[in-house]
N, C-alpha and C positions, 0 to 999 in steps of 0.2 A: 735200219736205215741211218744214213749219216745225220747225226744230231736230231733224229726223229723227224726230219723234214724230207718229204718226197722230192721237192724241188732241189734241195741241196744234194740229195742222193743222186739225182739225175746228173747234176753237175760233176759229182765225183765219178760217176760212171763214164761221162764224156771225157774227163781228164784222164782216167785210167786207160780208156781205149786209145786216146791220143798218144799217151806214153808208150803203150804196147806197140802201136803202129810205128812209132819212131824206132823202137828196137827192131821190129821186123824189117823196116826199110833199110836199116843198117845191115841186117843179115843179108838182104837182097844184094846190096853192094858188095859185101864180102864174097858171097857165093858167085855172083854174076861176073865179077871182074877178075879175080884170081883165087880160086878156091884152093884151100890147103888139103892135100891128101895125107892127113895125119890122124892116127887113132890107135886102137889097140890091136895087137896081133899076139895070139896065144897069151892073152891077159897081160901083155907087156906094152909099154909105150913104144910107138913105132912111127917113123917118118921116112919116106923114100927120098925126099928132097927138102932143102931149106927154102921155103917160100917166103919171099920178101917183097913181092909186088902187090899191086892192088891195094886193098885196105890194110894188108899186112905191112905196108910201108909206113903206116901211120899208127898202128897199134899191134903189139905182138900177139894179143889175144882178143881180136875184135868180135869173134863169135861168142865168147864167154861174156864180154861186156854187153852185147846185144841181148843175150839170154837174161842177164840180171835186169836189164831195162824192161823186158817183157814181163818178167816176174813182178817187178815193181808196179807195172801197169795193172796186172791182175790183182795185186794187193789193194790198189786204190779202188778198183771196182768192188771188191769184196768189202773193203773198209772195216776189217776186223783185226783184232790183235794177233790172232793165229797166223793170218796171211802176212801181216807186217813182220812177224817174228821169223818167217821163212826167208825173207830177203837176206838178212845177214847170215843165215845158215847156208844158203846157196853160195854166198860170197866166200865163206870159209871153205866150203867144199872146193870151189874153183881155185882158191889160193893153194890148197893141198895138191890139186891136179896139176896146176901150173908149176909148182915146185918140182914135182916128179918129171914133168915134161922138160923143164929147163935143164935138169941134171942130165937127162938123156941126150937132148940136143947139143949140149955143150960137149959131151963125150963124143958124139957122132960127127959134129961139124966143126969143132974146135975153134980156131981163130975167126973163121967166117961168121960163126954164131956170136962170138964175143963182139965183133965189130957191129953186127946187127943189133945186139942188145944196147950198145952205146948210142946207136943212131935212132932207135925206135923205142918209145915208152912201152912199158909192160901192159898198162891198162888203158887209161884215158887217151883217146887218139889225139895225135898232133894234127892240127888243121892246116899247117903249112904245106902248100902244094896240093891240097885235096882236090881242087878243081882240075888241076893239071893231070892228076892221076885218073880222075873220072873221064876226062876228055880224051886222054891218050890211050885208054884201054877199050877193048871191044866188050860190050856187055852181052853176055850169053843168057838170053831169056829162057831158052830151052833147059839149060842147066839149072836155072833158078826153079823152074817148074818141077824138074826131076827131084831136086834136093829139098825143096821147101814146102811142097804142098801139104805134107803131113804136119809140119810145124805150124803152119797157118791154121789148119783145121783144128789142131789140138788146143791152141790158146784161144782162138775165137769161140770154140765150143765151151771152154772154161768160162769165158766172159758171160756167155748166155746163161750158163748154169748158175753163176753167181747172181745174175740179175733176177732170176726166178727165186733162188734160194733166200735172198735177203727179205723177201716178202713173207716168209714163213716164220720169222721170229715173232715172239708173243706181242711185242709192241708195234709191229709193222702192220700197215693196212694191207688188205688182200690185194693181190695183183689183179688189175682190170683185164677183162677179156680182150680188149683191143691190144694192150701191151703184150699179153700172152700170145696172141695170134701173130703179132709182128715178130716176136722172139722165135716162135715155132717155125714160121715161114723162113726166117733168116737161116735157122739151123738146117732146114731142109735144103735150101739153096747151097749152103756150104757143103752139106753131105753129098749132094749131086756133083758139085764141082770136084770134091775129093775123089769120088768113085770114077768119074770121067778121066781125071788126070792120072789116077793110078792105072786105069785100064790102058790108056795111051802109053804110059811108061812101060808097062809089062809087055806091050806089043811092040816096043821099040820105036814108037812114033815120036818120041821126044829125044831121040839121040841115044848114044851109048850110056850105060849105067855109070 
């Protein structure tokens, strides 16, 4: 527990959840406004178009930034050195991934990508024109559901696991039955939402994949 205090630990949990929600909200904006169709193909970096709209008009790697924010939130909930050490590790991994992607994009899109790099920061988003971007774009909630339900379930489940786990250290008080029931009920609701959303997706009820 944080500083051996249950109250302080609850505050750290709340802070961690708030940070992770901020990262997830940013992912929602990225996916819902102008999602980038870029990833691996035959174990190689690949992109079919140069996406520079939506949140990609403010950061060249907004999904990676949001992932690091979510990981930081999980680290705050766990509040242990091992999880804090993972944050810079993930950052270094993303730096390596971005380096490979930038080399590929530069070769594929040439001057257009060079101009994009000059206009948009690599990591931290530029807030200039953010409201205009949000207001002028159509937000696709169905696409958010299709793409993000697994991410939401994964990190929220992680938060709940950490909340139980921290009570099993030698110096920590045992978890109370009320808190345990709330955590268990929350996970069940999340699991039901995951299964329902996945079922709707597989049946094509949430739009094309």
